[in-house]
N, C-alpha and C positions, 0 to 999 in steps of 0.2 A: 500958649497952647490950650486948647479946650477939649476936655474929655466928657463923655456922656455915659451914665450907667442907667440901664432900663430895667425896672422891676415891675412885672405884671402890668405893663402898659403905662407906668409912670416914668417920667424922665427927671433925673437929677443932674443939672449941669454943674460941672466942676471947673472953676476958673482959678488959676493961681498966677498972680503977677510975678514975673521973674525978678528976683532980688539980686541975682548975680548977673552982671552984664556978660560974663563969659558963657553962661549956660542959660540963655533966655528961654529955651523951649522945654526945660525940665521942671517937674513938680517935685517938691520935697517928699521924702518918704513919710514923714510925720503927717503931712497934709493928707496924703493918700490913705494912710491908716485911719485918720480921723473921719474922713469922708466915708470910707467903707464901713466903719463901725456905725456911723450915723445912718447909712443906707440900710444896713442889716436890721437895725432897731426899727426903722420906719417900715421895712418890709414885714416885720413880725406883726406890726399893728395893722397894716393895710391888707395883708393876704387873707386874714379871716373873713374880711368883708368882701373880698373879690374872688371867692371860691367859685369854680364853675358849677353850675347846677347839675346835680346828679341826674343820670339818665333815668327817665321814668320807666317803671316796670310795665311792660305792655300787657301783662297778664294780671295786674293788680286790679282790685275792684274799683268801681267808679267812686271817686271822691266827691265831697260836697262842692269843692271848687270846680271840678270838672262838670258836675251836673248843672251848676249855675251857668257855666260857659255855654253848654248845649241849649239851655233855656233862652239865654240872651241871643244866641245865633238864630234859633227858631223865631223869636220875636222880631229880630231885624229882618229876616227873610219875609215874614208876613207883612211888615210895614213896607218893605220894598215892593212886594207884590201889589199891595193896595195903591201905591204911588204909580206903578206901571199901568194898572187898570184905569186909573184916573187920567193918565196921559196917553191913552191908546192912540187917538188921532195924531198927536204930535209925534209919537214914536214911529207910527206908520209912515208919516210924511218924511221924516228924516231918514228912515231906513230905505225907502224907495229912492230918495235923492242920492244917498251915498252909494246905493247899488248902481244907479244910472251913472254916477260919476266914475265908479270903477270901470264900467263898460266903455265910457267915452274917453277916458284918460289916454289909452293908446293912440287914439286919433289925434288928440292934442299934442302928444309927444311926437308923433310923426310929422305934424305941421311944424313943430319947433325945430326938428332936424332939418327942415327945408327953410330955415331962417325966417320963420314967421314968429313974432313975439307971442308969448303964451296967452296974454290977455286978448290979443287980436285973434288968435286961434280959437279961443273960447267963444268970442262974439261971432265969428264966421260959422262955427259949429251950431250955435244957437239959431242963427238965421237959417241955416240949412234945415234944422229940425222943424222950425216954424213953417218953412216952405213945404216940406213933406207933409206935415200935419194939415196944412191948409188944402193941399191937393187932395188928400184923402177925404177931408170933410166935404169938399166941393163935388168930387166925382164919385166917391164910393158911398157916402152916407145916403143919398136919395134912393139908389136901388136897394141898398140894405134895408132901408125903412119900408119900402114897398114889399119886399119879400118877407120881412118880419110880420107886417100886417096880414099878408097872404097866409103865412103859417098860422097866425093866431085865428084867422077866420076859418081855416080848414081844420083846426084841431078837433071839433066835433066829428067831422067826416072821417078824419084819420082814426079817431078812437072807435067809431062805429065799424070801420073796416077791420080794425084789430079784433074787436069783439066777434065779428062774423067769422074771421079766420080761426079764432080760439074755439068757437062753438062748433065749427065744421070739424076741427081736429078732435074735439071731445066726443062727437058723435061717432067718428070712425074708431076712436080708441077710448073706451070707457075708463080704462085705468088712468088715463091722463086727466079725466074730469075729476076724479077723486083726489089726485095729487095737486091740481091747480086750485087756487082760491077762486071764489065766485067773482064774476066780472064787476059786481058792485063793490066788493072788497078791494079789487085791484084799482078801481076808479078812486076809492077813498084814499088809498095809499098814494096814488099818483097825485091827487089833489093836495095831500098833506106835504108831499115832497116839493111840489111846486110852490106851496105857501112858504116852506122853509127857504127855498131859493129866493123867493120874492122878498122875504124879510131880510135876508143877508144883503141882497142888492140895495134895498131901501136904506138899511143901516149904513152901508158904505157910502151911498149917495148923500144922505143927510149928514153923516158924521164928518166927512172930510172933503170930498170933491164936489159938493153941491154948490159951492160958491166960487166966484171968479177970483176972490181974494186969495184963497188957498192955492189956486193954480199959479197966480202971479208970484206969490211968496215962494212956491216950489221952484219956479224958474230962477228967481233971484238967488235962492239958496244954492241951486245947482251952479250958477255962474260963479258965485263966491268960492264954492268948494273946488271947482275946476281951475279957477284962476290962481288960487293960492292953497294948494293942498299940503305943502311941506310943513307948516306949523301944526296941522292936525295930525299928520303922521308922526312928527317929532313928539307931540304930546302923548300920543298912544304908546310910543316906545318908552317915553320917560315914566309912564305909569307902571310899566312892567318892572318888577324887581330885577336886580343885576343878574341873579342866577338864572332868571327866566327870560332874559333879554333876547337871546338867540332863538328860543322857541317862539317868542312873540313876533320876531322879525319873520321867521319862516311861515308862521300862521298867516300873517297878512299877505306875504308874497304868494303863498299857495292859493289863498282865497281870491286875490285879484286875478291870478292866472286862470283859475277855474271859472270865475264869473265871466271873464272875457271869452273863454271857450264856450261857455253856456250861451251867452248872448249871440255869439257868432252862429252857433247851432240853431238857435231859435230863428234868427234872421234867414239863414240859407235854407235849412230844412223846412222851416215854416212856410216860406214862400213857395218852394217846390211842392211840398205836400199839399198845401192849400189849393194851389192852382190845379194840381192833378186831381184831387178829390172833386173840386168844383166842376171842372171840365168833363170828367168821366161821368159824374152823376147827371150833368146836363145832357150828355149824349144818350144816356139810357132812360132819360125822362123822369128822374127823381128830383122833384122840386121841393123847396127852394135851394137850388144848387149853390148859389152865391153865399147864402147864410152858412151852409154846411162847409164850404171852403174856408170861411172865416173861423168857424169852429175848429177846423183842422189846424189852422195857423195857431190859434190860441192854445190848442192842445199840446203844442211843442214846448210850452212853458212847464209842462209836467212830463218829463221823460218816463217812458215805460207804461205809465197808466193813462197818459193823455189819449193815446189811440183808442183804448177801451172806452173812455168816457165819451169821445167823439162818435164812436160807432153806434152807441145806443139810440140817439134820436134819428140817425140816418136809417138804421134798420127798422125802427118803428114806423117811420113814414113809408119806407119801401114795402113793409109788410101790409100796410093798409091799401097799397096799390095792387097787391096780388103776389102770389108765390114766385112768379118769374122775376118780378122787380126785386123782390127780397133777395133771391139767390144772386142776381146780377150785381146788386149793391154790395152784398157780402163779398163777391169775387173782386169788385173794385177795391174795397177796403183791404182785403188780404194782399192783393198785388202791390198797392201803393205802399203799405206799411212794411211789407217784406223788402221792397227795394230800399226804403229808407233805413231799415234796420241793418241790412247787409251791405249797403253801398254808401249812403249819405252819412250815417252816424260814425262809422269807422274813419271815413275820410275827413269829416269836419271836426268832430269832437275828439277823436282818437281815444286816448286813455285818461284824459283829464277828468272826466265826470264818471266816477265809478260809484254810483249810489244804488242801493238795493231798493226795489219797488216798495217794500214794506216801509222803509224809512221815508220815502217820498210821500206815500199815502198818509202816514202819521203826521208829517209836517204840513201836508195839504189841509187835513182836517183841523189841525191845531191852529194854524195861521188864519184859516177861514173863520174859525170860531172866535179867535181873539180880535181880528181886525176886519172881518167882513170879506166881501168878494175880492177887494184889492189885496187882501192878505195872501191870496193864493199865489200871487206873483213872487212872494217872499218864501214860498215853500222850499224850492230847490236851494236858494242861497242859505236859508237857515239850516237845512239838512247838511249842506256842504260845510258850513262853519262849525257845526257841532262835531262832525266827523273829523275835521282837521284838528280842532282843539283836543279831542280825545287822543288822536294819534300823536300829536306833538308833545303834549304835556303828560300823557300817561303810558301809552303803548311803547313809543320809541325808547324812553329811558329804561323800560323793563326788558327790551329786546326779546320779545316772545318768539318762539320757534313756530312759525306759521304752518310749516309742513306737518309738524307733529300735531298741532291743534286741528288741522284739517283732517288728518287721519283719525283723530279721536272723535271729531264731530261726525265723520262718516260712519264710524263704528256705532255711535249712539243712535244715529238716524236709522241705520240698518238693523238695530236691535242686537248688536253683538256686545260681548262683554269687554 
């Protein structure tokens, strides 16, 4: 018979060979007493070294050891930030590839359900993407190039028309003249803004996508990620501590679900909104309508604020053509985006993407500053990821009373006590 005594995590096996063939499974009393005495003496020596650390006093002053921990943490964060800054192009490339893999994975899974091997599904999907990209380049790029050149050539005329409208307005309303800056100051600010945009575009082009090698590498990386995603997901879950494994699982599941919904919204809403804007502006004579339609499509990558950003160049060009064109263009924008907001967004996105415009604007500026123009495409995924992580790891464990918090916030906004 074998018995085991456990003292503060240590195990002492007790084995006693049977000397009496009639009682082979019994241990003598003397042996038991000897072992218990030995275990008790051992415990006295072991326990002082295995005492549980006392709970730290949360209100105690900061100790020397605690201060050093904070200093080391700040130092490590600075080193990590410097490394990330040095690897910006690589991080951007991998982030865009992983985002695209999340979006395309449901299509691969659907093909798998129809008995198509996963690797074959990935190859077929890549061929389809190459075919779509080639079609766009062959048929859409030439007219886009012509209209872009036309917009650049007509920029002085557009600006002169805007100046004429502003001067006419200030003559009729002198108060407006005092409130508005001079036209030269407006031109200087517009030139500075255009230079900033140009620098961002140049930085993005030279930094990452300027070479064919980066594009080929991105395609190969996307194929590898889509063909064998399980080791990557398993590694991500393995890195999470056991007590946070469930939150890590839910975080990735929610992010994949939201990114799929967001991509679906960009594809469906973007095509419908872009076509509507382009066709209606072409009908009322605001050119280049095709370029503005493409702007409207790209604006769908930024929910809530994309419509505002798209409207600015359209209304400036329309204003240069006259007050009637301006009001007609404004009416087109209001009708199209109201239909999108009340019909397309609820039907396509549902409740998956609930991001405040302030959050989206912050992450748009942050990602554009860090990664250039291509970083704008990461604004919504970054905002969604941060929101999900805060919700899963901080808010849900605390179980806040959102109704009470909403009433308290309303009271503060309304100036109540």
